[in-house]
N, C-alpha and C positions, 0 to 999 in steps of 0.2 A: 287096293284103291280102284284099279281098273275094273274089277268085278262089280264094285258098288256103282260106278258110273254107268257100266253097261246095263245094270239092273234098272237104274233110273231112266235111261233112254228107252228101254223096253216098256216100262210102265207108261211112258209118255208117247207111245206110238200113236200117230195121227190116225183117226178113224175116217176113212173116205166117205162113209155113209152117214156122217153126222147130221146132215140136213134132213135126211129122211127120218132120223130118230127125233129131231127137234119138232117135226111136224106131226108126230104120232099123238094119239089121244092122251096117253099117260103123261107125256111131256107137256102137253097143253094144260092138263090139270096142275102139273108142277109149277108152270109159269104163273097161272092164275093164283094158285095157293100162295106161292112165294111173293107175289105182288101184294096180295091182301095182308100178309104178315109183315112185309116190309113197310107198308103204309102205317099199320097199327104200331109197330115198334118205333117208327120214326116220330110219330105223334107223342108217344108216352116217354120215349127215351130221354128227351130234354129234361123233363121233370125228375126222372130217375137220377140223373147226374147232379142237377141243382140241389135236390133234396138230400143227396148223399145216401141213397137207398140201393146202391149197386149190389151190396151184399144181400139185401132182401130179395132182389130180383133173382140173383143166383140161387138163393135158398129156396125160393118158391118153385123153381124148376125141379129141384130135388124133392121137394115136398109133394110134387105131383106124381112121383114114382109109385107110391103105394096105390094111388088112384088108378094108374094105368094097369098095374099088375092085378089089383083087385077087380077091375073091370073084366080082365081076361078070365079071372077065376069065376066070376058070376055070369060070364057070357054077354056082357054089356059093351057098348062102343068105348074104345080107348079114350076118345076125346071127352066123353062124358065123365069118365073117371078122373082124367086130368083136370077138367074144369072144376069138379066138386072139391078136390083136394087143394088145388091152387087157390081158388077163391076162398075156401074155408080157412086155409092157412093165412091168406092175406087178411081176412077179417080179424083173426086172432092176433096177428102181429100188429095190425093197425090199432086194435083196441087196447092191447097191453103195452105197446111201445110208444107211450106219450112223449118221452124224452129220448134223445139219441142213444144214451146208455141203456135205457130200459128196452128200446127197440132191438138193440143188438143181442141182449140176453134173451128176449122173447123169441127172436128169429132163430138163434142157435138152439134153444130148447125145442121149439116146434120142429126144426130141421132134424135134430137127432131122433126124436120120436118117429117122425115120418119115414126116415131112412130105415130105421129098425122095422117098422111096420111093412115097408116095401119089401124088405128081404124075407120077412115071414110069408107074405102073400106070394112072392116069387117061388119060395120053396114048396108051396101048396099047389101052384098052377103048373100043369104039364106043358102048356104052350107059352110060358112067360119068358123063356130065354130070348126069343126073337123080339118080343115086346120090350124087354129091358134094354136090348141093344139099340132098338129104334129110339127109345126114350133118351138114352145116354148120348147117342150120336146123330139122331134125326134120320128121317127117311122121306125126303121131299118127293121122291118119285112114286111113293105109295099112296099119296093123297087121293081120296076118292071124291066123286062128285057130291056125295052127301056131306062130306067134310067141308067142301068148298062153300056149301050153303051155310053151314055153321060158322065158318070163318067170316063170311060176308056179314052175317048177323052180329057177330062179335065186333067187327070193325065199325059197323054203323053205330052200335051202342057206345063204343069207346069214343069215337069222334064226336058224337052228339053230346055226350056228357062233358068231355073236355071243352067243347065250345061253350057249353052252358055255364061252366064254373071256371073259365079260363082266368079271368082277372083275380078273383079271390084265391084260386089255387096258386097262381104265380106269386101273389103277394105273400101267402103263407109259406111258399117254398123259398123265396128269397130272404125274407126277414120274419121268421115265425114269431119272435117276441113282440115286434111292433104290430103285427097282424092280430095277435091275441089282445093287445091293448086297444085295438080299434074294433073289438068285438067281432072279428072274423071267426067263424066256427072252425077253428084249426083242427080240432080232434075229429070232427065229422068229415072234414076234407081229407084228413089223413087216412081214415078208414075207406072212404070212397076211392081215393087214389090207389090204395093197395088192392081194392077189388078190381079196378081197371087194369092194374099191373098183373093181377092174377089171370085175367082173361087174355092179355097179350102174351104172357108166358105160356099159357096153354097152347096158343097158336104157334109160338116160336119154337117150342120144344119139338114139335113135329117137323120142323124145317131143319134146324141145326142141332137139336138135342140139348140136354141139360148141361153137358160139359162145354159146349161151344156157344151158349146162350149170349154171352157178352158181345159176340160179334154183331148181333142184330140190335139188341136193346141198349147197350151201353156205348160201344166203340164208335159208331157213326155219330151219335149225339155228342160224345166227347170231342170228336173231330170237328163237328160243326161249331161247338162253343169256342174252340181255339181260333176259328176263322171269323166269327162275328159275335159281338156281345149282345145283339138284339134278339130277344126271345123268338119273335115271329120268324125272322130270317134263319135263326139257328134250327128251329123245328123244320122249316121248309128244306133247309140244306141237309139235315139228318135224314129226312124222307128221301131226298134225291140220292144220297149216298147209299142208303139201304136198297133202293131199287137198282142202282148200278151194281152193287155187290151181288144181289140175287140174280139179276138177268145175266150179267157177265159170268158169274159163277156157274150157272146152268149151261151156258154156251161152251165154256172151257171144259167143264166136266163131260159134256157130250162129245166134244172134239177129240179128247184124249182119254176117254173112258175112265174118269176119276170120280171119286165120291163127291156129290154136289156140296155137301156140308163143308168138306175140306176146301173146295174152291171158293165158296162164299166167304168163309172165315179168312182165308188167305188174302183175298182182295180187300175186305174191310180193314183188316189189321195193317196191310201194306199202305193203304191210304192214310190211316192214322199215323203210322210211323213217318211217312214222308212229310206230312203236315207238321208233326211235332219237331222233326229235325230241321225243317225249313224255318219254322217259327223261332227255334233256338238260334239258328244262324243269323236271322234278322236281328234278334235281340243283341247278339254279340256285336254285330256291325253298328247298331245304334249306340 
C-alpha cells in the first residue's frame, strides 16, 4: 500500500516551470484547439442528450478510426480521414435509423464494419500505431496551426447551422411524433444533425480520443440539463462547463505533468457526479 501511495505522489510531482510551458507555442495551440472543440461540443451536446443519441456519438468516434489509419496509409491528413468517415457514418446512420430501434441497429452495424476496416488499415500502415493511440486517447498537445484553421471552420459551420434550424430541431428532438404531424422535416433534420455530430466528433476525438469522448460531448450537457430545464440556458451552461474542463484540465496537466485527456475527463466527470449527488440529496430533503 505504501509503495502505491509513493508512486502516486511521484506521478503528481509539481512542475516548477509549468508557467513557461503554458506560454509555449504548442500549448497555445492546445488552448485554442481545446476552446474551439469545447464550444462545438457544448452547442451540440444538449441535442445529443435530448435526442438519446449518446451511443451514436460514441460509435461515430470509433467509426472515424479507419479514416485516421487509412489517411496515414495514403499519406493524407488524419483530420481529413476522420472527417470523411465520421460524416459518412453519420449520414448512413441518420438515413437508415428513422426510429430509435432502427437507429441502434444501424449504428451497431456501421460501427462493427468500421472497426474491422480500421484494424485492417492499421495492419497495413507502418506508422499507424501512434495514430491509433492518439485516436483512442486523444493528443491535444499535438494540434497543429493547420488543424486549428479546420477546427475553426467546423465550429463556424456547426454554430451557423444550429442557429438556422434551432427551433425545428428542438421541436423534433423533444417530441418527434408531434413534430412529424406538424409537417416538420424530421428525417432531414435527423440526417443534418448527425452530420453536425460527425463534425464535432471529428474535432473532439483529437482532444480526448474515442474512449473518452463522452466527457466533452455528453457529460457536460447532461450536467447542464440537471441544473436547468431551459434549452438555451442548458446549452450555455454546457458550453461553460466544457470550457472549464478543458482550460482547468490543461493547467493541471501542465502543473503535474499528466495527460491532458485524463485531467479534462476527470474534471468533467467530477462536476457531473457532484451535481448528480447534490440533486439527489435535495430530492430526498424535499
